[in-house]
N, C-alpha and C positions, 0 to 999 in steps of 0.2 A: 494400441497410444505407447509408450514407451520415455517412460522417464529415467533421464538421466541424471547423474549426479545431484540427486534434489539439498536444497537446502533443507536443516533441520527448528528448532524453534532458539535457540539462542543465537546462534545467526542472523540470524528474523528477527525476533527482541531488542538485538543490536542495534541492526539497521536502524529499526522503527525510532531506536531513544537519538542517534545521530540525527533519524532529519528532524528531529523534533525540536532536535539542541540547532543545528546546526540553520530550519531553515522556522522552527514556528518560534526559537526565541526572536529572533528579529523581526518574526508578525508585530510580534505583539508589541514589542516597542516602538514599529512606522503605527499601529491602530494603536495604543500611547501618546505615543505625539499626533497625533489625528484627535483626538479626541476626550485626551488630557485624564484618564481612567482606563485601570488594565483591566480590571475584571465589572463590564458597564450589569448595569440593572435593568437597563431598557431592554430587551431580548433582540434580537434584530440589527445592534447599535451600530457593530464591527460586517456589516453584510458583505461588505467589498474584499475583508480576510479571508473567511467562507469559501466568498467564492474563487480570491484565488488562493488560496487554497485546495478545491477543489479539481477547477481546470489543473491544476502540478499534479494531482495523484490520479487524475484522469489522462489528461493527452501528454506527459514528458515520455510515462516511458511507454510514449507508441512511435514518439521519435527521440530518444534514447536508450531504443537496442532491448528495454520490457526496464529502463532503471531509471529511480531515483535517485537522491545524492547520499539519502543515508545506502540502501542498498547495496549502489557505487564504490563506496567507499572499501562494501562487506563480502564482495566479490560477489554477488548474488544477483543476481537481474529474474523476474517476472516473464514467462516465455508458453503461452502453446502448449497445449499434450497434447496434440496431433498437428504440434510440428513446423501447421501456420503460420503466419506475422500478427502478431497482435493490432487489434486494432481497437475501436470505440468500442465499436459495441462490445467487447469482450469487460475492458473499462471499466465501462459504466453497468454491466452485469455485478464484478469484482468491486464494485466501490459505493457502490449506489445502493445496487440490491442485498451484496455481503452487507451492508455497512445496514441497512432498512429492518436485516431478520436479527443482526443483532443487538438492537434499539426492540426490535418487537418481543424478542424475549431477554426481554431484560438483561439481558447481560452475559448471558447462560448460553445463547450461542456460540460467545465466542469464547466459553471456557471452554465446552465441547468441539472447537477449532485452536486449542492448545493442545488436548492430551489430540488432539487426529493428529498434529501435528510432531508431536512429539511422539507418539508410539505406531503411529502409521510406515510399512515400508516407505509410500513413494512419495510421506512431510504432505502431501494434501489436504489444505481443511477446509470450511463451508465457504467463504469465498472462491478458496481456486475452484472449488466440483459448478459452484455458479456459474459461473466462469466457463470453462473449462482451460484452466493455466494449472501450472508451480513457480515456483521456484526455483532458482539448479545455481550453480557453482560455475555452469560451463557460459566460457566464452563465445560471445556473438561469433558467429562464421567468418567476418570482415571483418574480424577487428585480430583473428590467427585463437 
């Protein structure tokens, strides 16, 4: 495995913040327009927004060469560490299993991941290891 031009902590944080602003805020507004409430006290009331967010995180990187909107703006993308094509299996592991681990560890896994990205030479986090992925500055082959 040869990790090339890995993306570090701050660029990944920036991409996540941009995603929250560009994707998250409009979804919250849509939810408000539908339900009339930004912060519902009923669990699962805005389940359709959760599904849209999940599909965005799972599918867009598969069809857009590892990019989501925030990563594209920052010029970084998710790739498989072995060089194979990013698929639904890797994204399920990265998003769902990684997320479950972060919840089960009460956020400690997320903190450990942040340190891993900041300290490790290959900049891979826990969810990257689970999915066999990493985040890189390299553009896709067919984009130059």
